[in-house]
C-alpha positions as CSV (number, residue, x, y, z in Angstrom):
1,M,295.9,-85.7,228.5
2,F,294.4,-88.1,231.0
3,K,290.8,-87.6,232.3
4,R,290.0,-89.5,235.3
5,P,286.9,-91.5,235.1
6,P,283.9,-90.2,237.4
7,T,283.7,-91.5,240.8
8,R,280.8,-92.8,242.4
9,R,280.6,-89.8,244.7
10,R,280.9,-87.4,241.7
11,L,278.0,-89.2,240.0
12,L,276.0,-89.2,243.2
13,L,276.7,-85.2,243.5
14,A,275.7,-84.7,239.9
15,G,272.5,-86.9,240.4
16,S,271.5,-84.8,243.7
17,A,272.0,-81.5,241.9
18,F,269.5,-82.5,239.3
19,L,267.1,-84.0,241.7
20,L,267.3,-80.6,243.7
21,A,266.6,-78.5,240.5
22,A,263.7,-80.9,239.1
23,P,261.0,-79.4,241.5
24,A,262.1,-75.9,240.5
25,L,261.8,-76.6,237.0
26,A,258.5,-78.5,237.5
27,S,256.8,-75.4,239.6
28,D,258.0,-73.2,236.6
29,S,255.8,-75.3,234.2
30,K,252.9,-75.1,236.7
31,E,253.3,-71.3,237.3
32,K,252.9,-70.6,233.3
33,K,249.2,-70.1,233.0
34,A,247.3,-70.2,229.8
35,P,246.4,-66.6,228.4
36,A,243.1,-65.3,229.8
37,P,240.2,-66.3,227.6
38,L,239.3,-63.4,225.0
39,I,235.6,-62.3,224.9
40,Q,234.6,-60.3,222.0
41,V,231.6,-57.8,223.0
42,W,229.5,-56.0,220.7
43,K,227.5,-53.1,222.3
44,G,226.3,-49.6,221.6
45,P,229.0,-46.7,221.9
46,S,227.4,-45.2,224.9
47,C,226.0,-48.1,226.9
48,G,227.3,-47.5,230.4
49,C,226.0,-50.7,231.8
50,C,227.9,-52.7,229.1
51,N,231.0,-51.0,229.8
52,D,230.5,-51.9,233.5
53,W,229.8,-55.6,232.5
54,I,233.4,-55.2,230.5
55,K,234.9,-54.1,233.7
56,H,233.4,-57.1,235.7
57,L,234.7,-59.6,233.0
58,E,238.2,-57.9,233.0
59,A,238.1,-58.1,236.8
60,N,237.4,-61.6,236.5
61,G,240.0,-63.1,234.3
62,F,239.1,-62.1,230.6
63,R,240.5,-60.2,228.0
64,V,238.0,-58.1,226.1
65,Q,237.9,-56.8,222.7
66,S,235.0,-54.4,222.3
67,H,233.2,-53.3,219.0
68,D,230.9,-50.3,219.6
69,D,228.7,-50.7,216.4
70,G,225.5,-52.3,218.0
71,N,224.9,-56.2,218.8
72,T,222.0,-56.8,216.5
73,D,224.0,-58.1,213.7
74,A,226.2,-60.1,216.1
75,R,223.1,-61.7,218.0
76,A,221.8,-63.0,214.7
77,R,225.0,-64.1,213.4
78,L,225.6,-66.3,216.5
79,G,222.1,-67.8,216.5
80,V,220.7,-66.1,219.8
81,S,217.0,-65.5,219.5
82,L,215.7,-62.1,220.0
83,Q,213.7,-63.4,222.9
84,Y,216.7,-63.8,224.8
85,G,218.2,-60.4,223.7
86,S,219.8,-57.8,225.9
87,C,221.8,-54.6,225.4
88,H,225.2,-56.6,224.4
89,T,226.3,-59.7,222.8
90,G,229.6,-61.5,223.4
91,L,231.7,-64.4,221.9
92,V,234.2,-66.6,223.9
93,G,235.4,-70.0,223.1
94,G,232.9,-70.5,220.3
95,Y,229.8,-69.8,222.5
96,A,227.5,-66.7,222.4
97,I,227.0,-64.7,225.5
98,E,224.0,-62.5,225.7
99,G,223.4,-59.7,228.3
100,H,224.6,-59.4,231.9
101,V,226.1,-62.9,232.5
102,P,228.3,-63.4,235.5
103,A,231.9,-64.3,234.6
104,R,231.6,-67.0,236.8
105,E,229.0,-68.7,234.7
106,I,231.2,-68.1,231.4
107,H,234.3,-69.7,233.3
108,R,231.9,-72.5,234.1
109,L,230.7,-72.8,230.3
110,L,234.3,-73.0,229.2
111,K,235.3,-75.7,231.8
112,E,231.9,-77.9,230.9
113,R,231.9,-77.3,227.3
114,P,228.2,-78.3,226.6
115,K,226.8,-78.6,223.1
116,A,225.0,-75.5,223.0
117,I,224.9,-71.9,221.4
118,G,225.8,-70.0,224.7
119,L,224.5,-68.4,227.7
120,A,221.9,-65.5,228.1
121,V,220.6,-63.1,230.7
122,P,217.5,-61.7,228.7
123,A,216.6,-58.1,229.5
124,M,218.6,-56.1,232.1
125,P,217.9,-57.3,235.8
126,I,219.1,-55.0,238.3
127,G,221.9,-56.7,240.3
128,S,223.4,-58.4,237.7
129,P,226.9,-57.7,236.7
130,G,226.9,-54.3,235.1
131,M,223.5,-53.5,236.6
132,D,224.8,-53.3,240.1
133,G,226.1,-49.8,240.3
134,P,225.4,-47.5,243.3
135,E,222.5,-45.7,241.2
136,Y,220.5,-48.8,241.8
137,G,221.2,-48.7,245.5
138,T,220.5,-52.2,247.2
139,R,217.8,-53.3,244.8
140,K,218.3,-56.5,243.3
141,D,216.1,-58.4,241.0
142,P,216.0,-62.1,240.8
143,Y,217.2,-63.6,237.4
144,E,218.3,-66.7,235.8
145,V,221.4,-67.6,233.5
146,L,219.9,-69.8,230.5
147,L,221.7,-72.1,228.6
148,L,220.8,-71.6,224.9
149,A,220.4,-75.1,223.0
150,K,221.0,-75.2,219.4
151,N,217.2,-76.3,218.7
152,G,216.1,-72.9,220.0
153,S,215.1,-73.9,223.6
154,S,216.6,-73.1,226.7
155,S,217.1,-74.3,230.1
156,V,218.1,-72.7,233.5
157,Y,222.0,-73.0,234.0
158,Q,222.0,-71.1,237.3
159,S,219.7,-69.0,239.2
160,Y,220.2,-65.8,241.0
161,P,217.4,-65.4,243.7
Protein backbone atom coordinates (compact mmCIF):
# COMPACT_ATOMS: atom_id res chain seq x y z
CA MET A 1 0.00 0.00 0.00
CA PHE A 2 1.28 3.40 -0.94
CA LYS A 3 1.46 6.10 1.76
CA ARG A 4 1.43 9.67 0.71
CA PRO A 5 4.26 11.75 2.22
CA PRO A 6 3.05 14.47 4.58
CA THR A 7 2.23 17.69 2.88
CA ARG A 8 3.30 21.05 4.17
CA ARG A 9 -0.29 21.77 5.19
CA ARG A 10 -0.52 18.55 7.25
CA LEU A 11 2.76 19.34 8.97
CA LEU A 12 1.55 22.86 9.80
CA LEU A 13 -1.74 21.51 11.19
CA ALA A 14 0.06 18.98 13.36
CA GLY A 15 2.43 21.65 14.66
CA SER A 16 -0.47 24.00 15.36
CA ALA A 17 -2.29 21.33 17.33
CA PHE A 18 0.82 20.84 19.48
CA LEU A 19 1.25 24.58 20.04
CA LEU A 20 -2.40 24.89 21.05
CA ALA A 21 -2.07 22.01 23.54
CA ALA A 22 1.25 23.19 25.03
CA PRO A 23 -0.22 25.98 27.23
CA ALA A 24 -2.76 23.53 28.65
CA LEU A 25 0.00 21.07 29.45
CA ALA A 26 2.08 23.81 31.09
CA SER A 27 -0.85 25.06 33.20
CA ASP A 28 -1.52 21.50 34.39
CA SER A 29 2.02 21.29 35.75
CA LYS A 30 1.67 24.70 37.44
CA GLU A 31 -1.62 23.71 39.07
CA LYS A 32 -0.05 20.70 40.77
CA LYS A 33 0.95 22.10 44.12
CA ALA A 34 3.35 20.59 46.57
CA PRO A 35 1.59 18.86 49.44
CA ALA A 36 0.82 21.03 52.45
CA PRO A 37 3.69 21.05 54.95
CA LEU A 38 3.28 18.56 57.79
CA ILE A 39 3.75 19.86 61.31
CA GLN A 40 3.90 17.49 64.25
CA VAL A 41 2.53 18.97 67.47
CA TRP A 42 3.10 17.72 71.02
CA LYS A 43 0.57 18.97 73.57
CA GLY A 44 -1.47 17.95 76.58
CA PRO A 45 -4.63 15.92 75.85
CA SER A 46 -7.08 18.49 77.21
CA CYS A 47 -5.48 21.78 76.15
CA GLY A 48 -8.14 23.86 74.39
CA CYS A 49 -5.82 26.62 73.22
CA CYS A 50 -3.50 24.03 71.65
CA ASN A 51 -6.45 22.61 69.71
CA ASP A 52 -7.40 26.13 68.60
CA TRP A 53 -3.81 26.73 67.41
CA ILE A 54 -3.95 23.48 65.44
CA LYS A 55 -7.18 24.68 63.76
CA HIS A 56 -5.36 27.94 62.91
CA LEU A 57 -2.53 25.95 61.27
CA GLU A 58 -4.94 23.77 59.27
CA ALA A 59 -6.87 26.85 58.10
CA ASN A 60 -3.56 28.29 56.87
CA GLY A 61 -2.25 25.45 54.75
CA PHE A 62 -0.65 22.97 57.15
CA ARG A 63 -1.34 19.31 57.75
CA VAL A 64 -1.11 18.52 61.46
CA GLN A 65 -0.19 15.33 63.27
CA SER A 66 -1.01 15.77 66.95
CA HIS A 67 0.52 13.88 69.88
CA ASP A 68 -1.37 14.20 73.18
CA ASP A 69 1.41 13.11 75.53
CA GLY A 70 2.70 16.54 76.54
CA ASN A 71 5.50 18.64 75.11
CA THR A 72 8.26 18.61 77.73
CA ASP A 73 10.22 15.79 76.10
CA ALA A 74 9.70 17.20 72.60
CA ARG A 75 10.89 20.66 73.67
CA ALA A 76 14.07 19.17 75.19
CA ARG A 77 14.68 16.85 72.21
CA LEU A 78 14.37 19.77 69.76
CA GLY A 79 16.73 22.00 71.74
CA VAL A 80 14.23 24.64 72.86
CA SER A 81 15.24 26.18 76.19
CA LEU A 82 12.62 26.25 78.93
CA GLN A 83 12.77 30.08 78.98
CA TYR A 84 11.02 30.04 75.59
CA GLY A 85 8.47 27.45 76.69
CA SER A 86 4.76 27.33 76.12
CA CYS A 87 1.98 24.75 76.19
CA HIS A 88 2.79 23.00 72.90
CA THR A 89 5.80 22.26 70.71
CA GLY A 90 5.84 21.59 66.98
CA LEU A 91 8.27 20.31 64.40
CA VAL A 92 8.04 21.31 60.73
CA GLY A 93 10.69 21.18 58.03
CA GLY A 94 13.40 20.47 60.62
CA TYR A 95 12.45 23.52 62.73
CA ALA A 96 11.04 23.61 66.26
CA ILE A 97 7.93 25.73 66.75
CA GLU A 98 7.25 26.60 70.39
CA GLY A 99 3.96 28.11 71.46
CA HIS A 100 1.36 30.19 69.66
CA VAL A 101 3.41 31.12 66.58
CA PRO A 102 1.25 32.51 63.73
CA ALA A 103 1.12 30.31 60.61
CA ARG A 104 2.28 33.30 58.57
CA GLU A 105 5.63 33.30 60.37
CA ILE A 106 6.03 29.53 59.99
CA HIS A 107 5.49 29.84 56.23
CA ARG A 108 8.07 32.65 56.18
CA LEU A 109 10.53 30.50 58.15
CA LEU A 110 10.13 27.62 55.69
CA LYS A 111 10.69 29.98 52.77
CA GLU A 112 13.72 31.79 54.22
CA ARG A 113 15.32 28.68 55.81
CA PRO A 114 17.61 30.48 58.32
CA LYS A 115 20.19 28.54 60.29
CA ALA A 116 18.23 28.29 63.54
CA ILE A 117 16.46 25.94 65.92
CA GLY A 118 13.11 27.47 65.06
CA LEU A 119 10.54 29.97 66.31
CA ALA A 120 8.93 30.61 69.69
CA VAL A 121 6.20 32.67 71.26
CA PRO A 122 6.97 32.22 74.96
CA ALA A 123 4.11 31.84 77.44
CA MET A 124 0.58 32.24 76.11
CA PRO A 125 -0.11 35.84 75.03
CA ILE A 126 -3.78 36.68 74.58
CA GLY A 127 -4.53 37.57 70.99
CA SER A 128 -2.00 35.15 69.51
CA PRO A 129 -3.39 32.29 67.37
CA GLY A 130 -5.15 29.83 69.65
CA MET A 131 -5.42 32.45 72.39
CA ASP A 132 -7.83 34.63 70.43
CA GLY A 133 -11.20 33.01 71.12
CA PRO A 134 -14.39 34.80 72.17
CA GLU A 135 -13.66 34.13 75.85
CA TYR A 136 -10.90 36.78 75.66
CA GLY A 137 -13.17 39.49 74.26
CA THR A 138 -11.27 42.19 72.41
CA ARG A 139 -8.17 41.95 74.61
CA LYS A 140 -4.87 41.54 72.78
CA ASP A 141 -1.49 41.47 74.45
CA PRO A 142 1.54 42.59 72.44
CA TYR A 143 3.97 39.75 71.76
CA GLU A 144 7.02 38.84 69.72
CA VAL A 145 7.85 35.82 67.64
CA LEU A 146 11.45 34.91 68.44
CA LEU A 147 13.97 33.24 66.14
CA LEU A 148 15.89 30.75 68.27
CA ALA A 149 19.57 30.54 67.40
CA LYS A 150 21.55 27.34 67.78
CA ASN A 151 23.82 29.00 70.36
CA GLY A 152 20.85 29.50 72.72
CA SER A 153 20.23 33.16 71.99
CA SER A 154 17.19 34.62 70.29
CA SER A 155 16.23 37.62 68.19
CA VAL A 156 12.90 39.18 67.27
CA TYR A 157 11.60 37.60 64.08
CA GLN A 158 8.30 39.51 64.06
CA SER A 159 6.52 41.84 66.50
CA TYR A 160 2.79 41.88 67.08
CA PRO A 161 2.07 45.13 68.97
